[in-house]
Residue, then its C-alpha position, 0 to 999 in steps of 0.5 A: m283961168k286965163v293965162e298970158i305969158i308975155t316977153p318984150d319981143k312976143e307973146l309966148f302963150k295966151g289961153e286957158a289953163s287949170y294950173v300955172g307954176v312959176p319960179g318965184v324969188d322966194g321959191s316956186m309957187g303954183f296957181l289954181n282957179n280962185h287964187a288970192p290976188l298976188i303980185t310977185v317977182l320971178r327968178a330965172g327958171e321955167v313957167q309951167v302951164k297945164t292945159d287940156s292938151g298937156v303941160k307946156a313949159f316956157a323958160v324965163k330969165g326973170g320977170v313979174v307975175e300978177v294973179s287977179n280974178n282968175t287971170v294970171i299975167v306973166l311979164a317975162e324977160 
């Protein structure tokens, strides 16, 4: 699936991933291909992205995540 992690200052990640884990306000959640459409708020924590080259982690202070059509967009603070 396509993944973008964007902050107001820069783009932290853009590429393909097999899994994305985020710190949702109601608990941690993960996304795989063909996940149902979703928009939710994030709390401070770590976004994890699993790619062919390994797992990458990005610290966020909060934000919003949108999942739709095998695309995950994280607008992070």
